[in-house]
N, C-alpha and C positions, 0 to 999 in steps of 0.2 A: 860258193853256193853249188849245189847239185841240182840240175834240171831234169826231171823225169817225165817223159811224155807216156801217158796211159793211153794206149792206142789199139784198135783192132779195125779192120775195115768192114767188119760185120756188126750190126747192131744187136741189141739183146744178149750181150755176153757177160755184162756185169761190169763194164767199163766204168761208168759213173759210180756205182756202188763201191767199187774198188778204190777209185780217187777219193770219195768222200771218207771212207773208213780207214785207209791207210793214213791219210791227212789226220783224221781225228786221232788215231793211235799215235801218230808223232807229236801232236798237240800234248796228249796226256803224259808224254816223255818230255816236254818242255822244249820241243825242237822248233817250235814257232813256224810251222809250215805255211806256205802260200800256195793256194790254188788259183790257177788262171782257167777260167772256163771258157774254152774255144769252140764249143758246140753250140750253134744256133738255137738248139732246143733248150739250152740253158737248164738242163735238168739237175746238175749238181748245185747250181745257183739256187733253184727252187727248193732242193732237198735240204739246204742250209737255211731255209726260210726267209730268203731274200726275194722280194718281189717288187714290180713297179718301178725299177731303177731306170732313169732316163738313158737313151742311147749312149750319150757322150760320157756317162759316168761308168760304162762298162769296157769290156775288151774291144768292142767295135769303136769306141772313141780313140783308142791307140792306133788302130788300123786305118781308120778314115780320117781322123784329124790330128794325129801325131801327139796325142795328150801322153805325157810320161806315165809309165806304168806305175810308179810309186804314188802318184796322185790318184790313181784309180783303186788302189788297194784299200780295203775296209776290214776291220777286225770282227770277226763273229765271236759270240760269247763263249764257244768252246776253245778259243785261242787259235783258231784258224784265220788266216788273213785270206780275203777273197778278192779277186778281181772278176766282177760278174760277167756271165755271158747275156746275150740278148739276141733275139730274133733277127735283127738287122746284120748279124755276122754273116748270114747267108748271101748277102750282097756284095761281100769282099770278093769272091771270086770273079764276079762280073766287072767290078770296079777296079780291081788291082791285078787281075789276072795276067795282063800283058805288060805290067810294069817290070823293067829290068831290075833284077836282084831283089824281087819282092820276097822270095823265100827266106832271105836272111833278115828280114825286118824285125821279128821277134828276137832273134838273137841279139842284135845290135840294141833294141830297146831294154833287154834285161842287163847287158853289159854297162849301159850308161845309166839306167835307172835303179837297179836293184844290186849293183856289184858290191855295195857296202855291206850286204846282207848274207849272212852264212846260212840261212835258213834253207831247208829244201824246198823246191818249187816243183809242184805236180801240175801238169798241163793235161787237162781233160779234153781230149781231141773228139773231134767229129767223127762219124763212122764212114769216113770217105777220104780218098787220098787227093784233097784238093788244095788250095792255096793255104788254108788255115793248118791243115794237118802237115802240109810240107813245112810251113814255118815251125810247127812244133818239133818235128823230127830233126831239122837243121839246128834249132836251138837246143836239142836235148843232149845231155851227156849219156843217158840210158833210156831204154824203152821197156816199159812193163806191159806184157800182152795178155789180157784175160781171154780165156777160151772156155767154152762149154763142150759138153761130150757129144754134140751131134755130128754127125758126118761132114755136113756143109761147112761148118765152123772149122774144123780140123783141116778140110781141104783149103779153105780161105787162109789159114795159118801158113800153109806151104806157099801160097803166093805172096803173103805179106813178107815172109822170109826171104823170097827172092827179090822183092821190091826193096827191102832194106839194103841187101847187098848191092843193088844198083846205086842207091844213093850213097853208099860209103865210097864210091869212086870220086864224085866231085868234093866230097867232104874230106877226102883223104885221111880217113880214120875208121876203125870199126865201130859200129854202133852196138855197143853192149846191150843185150837184153835179156830178160827173163820172161818165161811164160808161166802163168798160174791158172790152174784149173778151177772154175767156178761152178756153183750149182751142182756139187758132186754128191751122189747118193751111192754109198757102197753096196746097197742091196740091189742095185739095178745093173743088170749085166752090160748094158750099153755103156754105163759110166766106167765099169771096170776095164772093159775093152778099149775105150778111149784112153785111159790111163796108160795101159799097156802100150798103146801105138805112140803116145807122146813120150813115154820113156825111152822107146826104141829109136824114135826119130830126132828127139830133142833133150835127150837125158842129161846133157852138159848144162842146158839153160831152163830146165824144168824145176820149178819151185817145189821143195818138199812138201810145203803146206798146200793143202787142197781146202777150198772153201765149200762147206757143206751148204746143200739145199736147206734154206731156212726161211720161213715165211717173214720173220721179223726183219730181214733185210730188205725185203720188198715193201713192208708195212712203215718202217722208220722215215722215209722221206715225206710221206704224207703229213707227218706231224713235224716236218723241219728239223729232224733230229739225225744224228748219226747212230750207228748201232749200239755204241756204247752208252749213249744217253738214253736210248730207248729201250734196250733189252741187255743190260750189262752182262747177265749170266746166259745169254743165248748161245748156241754153236756159232752163229755167225760173228759174235763178238769175240769168242774164243779163237776162231780161224783168223780174223783179220789181225787180232793181237799177235798170234803166232807168225803169220805172214811178215808183219812188220819187223818183228825181232829177226826172222831169218834174214830179210833184206839188209837190215842193220849189220847183222853179224858179218855179212858178205861184202860190206863196204858199198853198198848199192847208192847210199845217200851221201857219200863223201865226194 
């Protein structure tokens, strides 16, 4: 199994949109992806049309009650398997923050509960470096980092890169990562400048595919759909299809 954390400490960069639509693209290729929603806002869960799930049937059931991950996974109509998020995940930092070895809990749970499965696993992270995100980064083989073209996001990416390098020391391995530019509009100088900056600083890990600014990407979650179900011919669908194929071609999900 390949475990991919989709993470950025800054919100509003397309993290959940990327998790949802890369997983949907993988499902269309019959890769049977799993999404684990680790964000207390549970946006990817809502975007998949899943509502009203009890706390113990969500990811919080794993962290708070040690319910095995494979018992929490549910199959969505699109072919995605989802371990839902829940607002109660916001309590994990307080309840488990001082527990020795807590950052490795998810990794152990994946190894014992889903090791039989070769499916790619995408972790939709909270936009903060707390217990949940540390669990995701310790469990992940690789990290996919969505960024937008605004100045503060790019500065935040610099800090995130430093944080990942610090985490590599206790892990005793490099955390492979890719950066993907989202909400891109070629007609805007700000977007073109941001692309040039990212190429200069992160050329080796910057995805060739850029995700276009597309209203359909913002609209589809309200209908409980991924972009392919909602607007298959849209620029957003095209770009997420290309991004997934690019990542596959580079062995990102192996």
